N, C-alpha and C positions, 0 to 999 in steps of 0.2 A: 444261566439267567437266574435272578433272584425271583423267589415266589411273589414277593411285592416290593417292587422298587420304590426308593425313597423319591417322593414327588415334592417339590419346591413349587409353591404357588406365588406369583408375584403381580399384584394389580396396582402397588404403590400405596395403598392404604389398608390399615387393619382396624375394625373390621371392614369388609367391601361391599359390593353389590349384593342384592339377594341371590342371583345367578351364582356368584362366586362363593357365597357363603354356603349355598347348598351343595355346590361341589366339594367343599372342604369337608362338610359333615358326611357327604356320601362316600368319598374316598377314604375316610378315617373309619366308617362302619364298615368298609368293605375289606378291611384289614392293611391297607396301605399307610405306610407312615409318611405324615404331610408336614413340610416345614413352610413357614410363612415368613416371608421377609417384607419390610416395608414401614412406613410411618405409622406408628401405633397411636391411633386417635382416641380409643378408650379401651380399657381392660375388658377382654371379651372370653368368655369361658368355652374351650373346646374339649373335645375326648381326648383321653390318654394317648392316642395315637398322633396328636396334632401338637406341634412346638413352634411357639412364637420367638421369632427374632427380629429385632426391629430397634427403633428409638423413637422416642417422643419429639416433638416438634421444639425442642430447645437446645440451645448451645451447649449447655452442661451435658445433656445426655448424648448428644452427637460426638463430643469430645471423649465421653467415657467409653463409648463404643469403639471409636477408632482407636483409643489408646489400649484397650483390652485386648481387642483383634489383631493389632498390630504386634503387640508382645506375643500372643499365641502362635502368630505366623512365624516371627523371627524365631522363636525358639523351636518349633515344630515342623514348619513347613517353609523354611527359609529360602530355597530354591524356588518354590511355587510362588511365594510372594514377589521375588525379585523378577520372576517372569511376567506376572500379572503388572507389576509396576511398569515393566517396559512396555507391555501393550497398551496400557493407558496413556503412557507418554507419548507413545506413537500417535495415538489417535486424538491427542490433544484434550483428553478428558481426565488428566491426571490431578483432579482437583479434590479438595477437602470432602465434600460431600459424597462425590463419586467413590473415593474410597471407603468411606462410612458404609455405603450400600454393598460394595463389592467385596470387601474384606470378610464380612459375614457369611457370604454365600460360598467363597473360596475355603473358608476355614471348615463350615459344615458340609461342603461339596455333595449335593443331592445326585441322585442318578439322573433326574430330568429336572429342568428347571422350565416352567410353563409361565411365560409372559402374558397377560390378559389384554393388554392394549399395544396395537401395533406401533403406535407413534414412539414407544420408548425402545423398539427391537434393537435399534443399534447400540444402545447401552449395554447389551447383554450377549454380543457375539462372542465376547471373550470366553465365555464359559465352555464352548466348543474345544478350546485348547488344552483343557483340563479333563476331557473325556466325559462332560456332561452333555446329555442331549437336549437341544433346545427346541421347545414347542411353543408356538405363536396361535392366539386365538384372532380369529377374523370376525370382526363384528361391526355393524351400523356404520357409524359416521367416519369411523378411521379408515373405512375402505371405499364407502360409497362416495363421498364428497371431499372429505379432507385432501387426499392427494391431488384433486383436481383443482381446488382453490389454492394449493401450496405446493408449487412445481419442485421445490426443493425436498419437500417431504416425499413427493413421488420419485424423485431420484434415489432418496435414502431407501425407499422400498425396493426399487429395482436391483439396488446393489446388496441389500440384506436378505431379500426373500429368497434367493437360490441358496443361502447358506443356512436356512433353518431346516431342522431334521423332520419336523412334522407341524401339520396345521389342523387346528380345530375351527370349522366354519359353522356359524349359527344357521346358515341357510345354503340351499344350493346357488341361490342368486348370488350371495356374497362369495361363495366359493369361486364362481365363473368371474365375478369383478376382480378377484385378486390376481387372476391369471395375467391380467394386463402388467402385473408389476413383477412377473417372472417367478410367481410361485409355481409348483408343480402339482399337477392334477393328481399324480399318483401318490403324493405325501399330504393331500388333504382328506380328512375325514369329516362329514357333515355330521354334526351331533346337535340335534334340538334340544332346547331347554326343556328340563323337565319340572314337574309339578308335585308337590304333595298333596295327591286328590284326597287323602283323608281330612285334609283342612279346608278344602274346596267341594263342598256338598251341593249336588246338583238341586236346584230349587224349582219345580215344575210350577210355571206361571198359569193361573187360571183365567186372567183376564188382562188386558192392558190397562195402565193406570187411570182411574177414573177422573182425575183431576188434569187431564192432557197428557200427550206423550212426554215421558221422562227420559231424555237424551243424556248421556254422560260421555266426557273426555277425560283422560287423564294422562298427565305429562308435563314436562317443565316448559316454560315459555322459550321457544326457539322457533325460527323460521321454518325449519324441517318439520315441524309438527303440523303445519298448515292450518293453524287456527283462523287466519284470517278468511280463507275459503269456507270453513265451517260456520263462521259469522254471517258470512254472505249468504250461505244456505237458510240460516236462521231468518235473516231479513226477508226472503221470499216466502218462507212459511208463514211468516207474521203477515205479508201483505195479502196472502191468499186466504188467511183467516184461519189457520191451523193451531189448535190449543196444544202448547207445549211448553215444557220447562228444560232448559239446557244448562248444564253445569260442567265447568271444566275445572278439575283439581289440579293445583300445581301453578297457577298464574295470577294469583291474587292482585299483585301491585305491578303487573305489566302494563307500562303506560300506553303502548301502541294498541294493545286490545282493549284496554279500558276507553281509550278513545274511540276506537270503532264502534265499541257497544253504544256509546253515548250518541255518536253521530247518526247510528241506525236506529236509534230509539228502541234499543232492546233491553233497557234496565230492568223492565218488569218480568221479563222471561228468560234472562241470562244471568247465571251467577257465577263467579270466579271465586275460588277456594285457594287457600293456602296449601302446602304439602300436607298429607295426612299420614297416619300410621297405617301399616299394611291391613290391620284389622278393620280400620275405618274406612279404607278404600274397598276393601270386600263388602264391606256392609252397603257402600254406595253402588257398586255394580249390581249386587244382588237386587237393591231395589229399583233399579233403572229398566227402562224397556229396550232402550238400545245402547250399546256400547259402540260410539262413533270414534274411528281412528281417521283423521283427514291428512295423515302424514304425506309429506313429499318424498321422503327417504326414510327406510327402516331396514333392520335386519328381519327378525320376527319378533313382534312386540309381545311382551310378556302378560301385558294387560288384556290383549286380546285372547290369549290363552286362559287367562283367568276367567274372563268372562264366559268363554265357550264353556268351561268347565262348571262354572255356576249358574248356567242355564238363561243367561241374558244374550239376546240377539246382536250379532256384530254387523256393523256397516264398516267397511275398510276400503281405503283407495288399494289400488293394484300396485303397490311400491314394494321394492326389495323382494322379500321372500314371503309376502302375505298371502301370495296365491298358492304357497305350498301348505297353507293352513285352512284358507278359508276357500271353499268351492262355491263360486257363485250360484245363486238360487239353490244351493242344497244345505250347505252348513253355515250360510251367512250371505252377505251380499259384497261384491266389489264394485267399487266404481274407478274409472280412470282419474290420475292425481290432477289436482286443480279444476275438476269438472264440477262445479255448483251445481248445474242443472240436474246431473247424474245423481248427485248427492241428494238434492231434494227429492227426485223420483222414487229412490230408494227409501227414504224417510216417510213417505208419503204412501209408500207400498206396506210398510209396517204400520203405519197409522190405520190403513184400512182393512188389515189383514185378519182374517178369522182366526180365534185363538187356537183351533186346532192345526192351522198351518204354522203358526208361531211354534207351536209346541213340537211339531215334527222337525222344523229346522234346527231348534236347539238340542233336541235329543240328538241330532246327527252331529251336531257339534261336539256334543260332550263325547260321543263314540271316537271322534277324531284325535281328541285330547287323551282319552284312555289308551288308543291303539299306538300313539307315536310320541306322546308327551309326558311320559312319567318319570319320576325321579330314578327309579329302578332302571329303566331303559338308558337314560342319560349317564348315570353312574357307570353302567355296564360297557357302554360304548368309550366312556373315558379310559377306563382299565384297559380294554382293549386296544386302543392307541397307544398308551404308555408301554403296555407289554410287548407290543409289535416293535416299538422302537427299541426296547431292551434286546430283543432277539437278534438286531442288526449288529451287537457288539461282538 
């Protein structure tokens, strides 16, 4: 076994999500050689252990990649190219863009190819024919509801998952859900998201905001985020005379939410913001009294971990893997999904809460993050996952 196997990370885009970027940085710092494949959205600087191979979203770039890698493979890996072409043709995926993606991977031939999004798994089963170990991340929507809404996708999962060498699950709940599609429990490793706690400084609140309870939610406008139920809860708070300000980051132009806010008469106490930078989001979380996660479905929401690290009390629905992070009445509050009355009760609990109780809860929340959600723990777990696969050779 190599001391450090070469790991390919594929998410489709470079740069990618905060989690994936942390994974790339952590693996390179651990000594692993990391290869990135995908659509290059912008030039990004990584460490010397990271190599970026991809193409820009232009026809010229794609043609150049296809031409150059076709030549390399014809000259030095002719038999392997011929074999890959046959596999792609049999799968009816022998298209221009498929070759652009796949020829790069075949030429550089990493030890492990880690696919970040389950919906794309069928495109990469071919790597196993060339001795490359295939790893798949199991997360959120791709497992929780996409295959329920799309039976063709569910069938693809049932066909592909048994062929995957190893799985990374973002929560125990996601791991369990994936078993419906024939993943194997002995191949799944639950690895929680890690945070750089040096950049998330705990702030001990001395009082609840004097200008009313400051409530914050963060996330894109999507039905699974449950914002309609959060706005219903705000309507109740206003009716009973609670002084509050509720802000949702990431939904500024959503027509359905704008209409609901208007109809409920919440324009004076509910604010919708556009997406913000990570530093701006951190500042908003730190100044809030409550981070509210009203979601219908989640894996484990990073924004909740960030709030717990920063010292802001969390109220979350008991969806996905959130109960693996938040212990009700200890490190935050859990409410049933779609339960507006329970959401209101928890918000009222915080509204009336003595500051020493608030401080006790947020201190326990910070300890949860320190014990289970550091960057170091996450990267160590991934290295262990990859090394275990290499030992199977």
